[in-house]
C-alpha positions in Angstrom: 42.5 22.9 1.3 41.2 24.3 4.8 40.1 28.0 4.5 42.7 28.9 7.5 45.4 27.5 5.4 44.3 29.6 2.3 44.0 32.9 4.4 47.3 32.3 5.7 48.7 31.8 2.2 47.3 35.0 0.9 48.6 37.0 4.0 52.1 35.4 3.1 52.1 36.5 -0.5 50.7 40.1 0.4 53.7 40.2 2.8 56.4 39.1 0.3 54.9 41.4 -2.1 55.1 44.6 0.4 58.7 43.5 1.1 59.5 43.1 -2.3 58.3 46.7 -3.2 59.8 48.3 0.0 63.1 46.8 -1.4 62.7 48.1 -4.8 62.4 51.5 -6.0 59.1 51.3 -7.8 57.0 53.9 -9.5 53.7 55.1 -8.1 52.2 53.5 -11.1 53.6 50.1 -10.1 52.5 50.1 -6.8 49.1 51.0 -7.5 48.7 48.1 -10.2 50.3 45.7 -7.4 47.6 46.9 -4.8 44.8 46.3 -7.2 46.1 43.2 -8.1 46.3 42.0 -4.6 43.0 43.4 -3.9 41.4 41.4 -7.1 42.9 38.6 -5.8 41.8 38.8 -2.3 38.2 39.3 -3.7 38.7 36.1 -6.1 39.4 34.2 -2.7 36.7 35.7 -1.0 34.2 34.7 -4.0 35.5 31.1 -4.1 34.9 30.6 -0.4 31.2 32.1 -0.8 30.5 30.1 -3.7 31.2 26.8 -2.3 29.5 27.7 1.0 26.5 28.8 -1.4 26.5 25.9 -3.4 26.7 23.4 -0.4 23.8 25.1 0.9 21.8 24.8 -2.1 22.6 21.2 -2.1 21.4 20.7 1.4 18.2 22.6 0.6 17.4 20.6 -2.2 18.0 17.1 -0.6 15.9 18.5 2.4 12.9 19.1 0.3 13.2 15.8 -1.7 13.1 14.4 1.7 10.0 16.3 2.9 8.2 15.2 -0.1 9.1 11.5 0.5 8.0 11.9 3.7 4.5 13.2 2.8 4.3 10.5 0.3 5.2 7.9 3.0 2.5 9.4 5.7 -0.3 8.9 2.8 0.7 5.4 2.3 0.8 4.7 6.2 -2.6 6.3 6.4 -4.0 4.3 3.7 -2.6 1.4 4.8 -4.2 1.9 8.8 -7.6 2.6 6.9 -7.5 -0.8 5.0 -6.3 -2.8 8.2 -9.1 -1.4 10.2 -11.6 -2.0 7.5 -10.5 -5.6 7.2 -10.6 -6.0 10.9 -14.4 -4.8 10.9 -15.2 -7.1 7.9 -13.6 -10.1 9.6 -15.1 -9.3 12.9 -18.5 -9.2 11.2 -17.9 -12.6 9.5 -16.5 -13.9 12.6 -19.7 -13.1 14.5 -21.6 -16.1 12.5 -19.5 -19.1 14.1 -21.9 -21.5 13.0 -20.5 -23.9 10.6 -21.3 -23.6 6.9 -23.2 -26.8 6.6 -25.3 -25.9 9.8 -26.3 -22.8 8.3 -27.5 -24.1 5.1 -29.1 -26.9 6.6 -31.0 -24.7 9.2 -32.2 -22.7 6.0 -33.4 -26.0 4.1 -35.4 -27.3 7.4 -36.9 -23.9 7.7 -38.4 -24.4 4.2 -39.9 -27.5 5.3 -37.5 -29.6 3.1 -37.4 -33.3 4.2 -34.0 -34.7 5.3 -34.4 -37.4 2.8 -34.8 -34.8 -0.1 -31.4 -33.0 0.3 -27.9 -34.0 0.8 -24.8 -31.8 1.7 -21.1 -32.5 1.0 -18.6 -30.6 2.4 -15.7 -29.4 -0.4 -12.0 -29.1 0.5 -11.0 -25.6 1.8 -9.9 -23.5 -1.3 -7.7 -20.5 -1.2 -8.4 -18.0 -3.7 -5.5 -17.5 -6.0 -6.7 -14.0 -7.2 -6.5 -12.3 -3.7 -4.2 -13.1 -0.6 -6.5 -12.0 2.4 -9.5 -14.2 2.4 -10.1 -18.1 2.5 -13.1 -19.4 0.5 -15.0 -22.7 2.3 -17.6 -24.4 -0.1 -20.0 -26.9 0.4 -21.9 -28.9 -2.4 -25.8 -29.2 -1.8 -28.2 -31.6 -3.9 -32.0 -31.0 -3.5 -34.4 -33.4 -4.8 -38.3 -33.3 -5.4 -38.1 -29.7 -5.4 -40.6 -27.1 -7.0 -39.7 -23.7 -8.8 -41.2 -21.7 -5.9 -39.5 -23.8 -3.1 -36.0 -23.2 -4.9 -36.7 -19.5 -5.3 -37.1 -19.3 -1.6 -34.4 -21.4 -0.7 -32.2 -19.3 -3.3 -33.4 -16.3 -1.8 -32.8 -16.9 2.0 -29.1 -18.4 1.1 -28.2 -15.0 -0.9 -29.7 -13.1 2.1 -28.1 -15.0 5.1 -26.2 -12.9 7.6 -23.0 -15.0 7.1 -22.6 -13.8 3.6 -23.3 -16.7 1.4 -22.4 -17.1 -2.1 -24.4 -19.5 -4.8 -22.6 -20.7 -7.7 -22.5 -23.7 -9.9 -26.4 -23.8 -10.1 -27.3 -27.1 -12.1 -31.3 -27.7 -12.5 -32.6 -31.0 -13.8 -36.2 -31.5 -14.4 -38.2 -34.7 -15.3 -40.2 -34.8 -18.7 -43.6 -35.8 -17.0 -43.0 -33.8 -13.5 -42.3 -30.4 -14.3 -42.8 -29.2 -10.6 -40.3 -31.8 -9.4 -36.5 -30.6 -10.0 -33.1 -32.1 -9.0 -31.0 -29.1 -7.9 -27.1 -29.1 -7.5 -25.5 -26.0 -6.2 -22.3 -24.8 -4.5 -22.5 -22.6 -1.5 -19.7 -20.7 -0.5 -18.3 -18.5 2.5 -15.4 -16.0 3.0 -13.2 -15.8 5.7 -10.6 -13.2 6.0 -6.9 -13.8 6.8 -5.3 -12.5 9.9 -3.8 -9.2 9.1 -0.2 -8.9 10.4 
């Protein structure tokens, strides 16, 4: 019900009561009781109107505070997302600086260690996408080294692990001959990681 309609109805009721009072011969006590009742009725109507406005305002204030807290949380998530995106871009650019193929990088390391070409072979392994993470790809090659001494192996592993192109050695398998302990055959896998584009 509209407030104006309610006010009009209250005025009409008060007017009707005055008319009836003026027609009848009533005592002073009856008039006072009717006036007090009408005043109480007016106060009740005013209280109900105030209460409806007050409860509406309280609901709006609660909703505003909820929205403000959600906005603060979203701002925090946005900031975290932008920092992560920036860090991934930095790492991607660092990795992309070394544009030389993985096979060439490992071959250069082996040749720098004075390993003869006939004593090593490098085989490209199919591109593997990591199942546990969704923001990088892993590229791998398998390397076989023949007639290798322990000192040469340690030097090669050190150079691979400390290469600027972020290489990882895995699946290391060493075979030695019974009569030639300083002539090993070594198989290993060398991998590098490439970050996917962040959308």
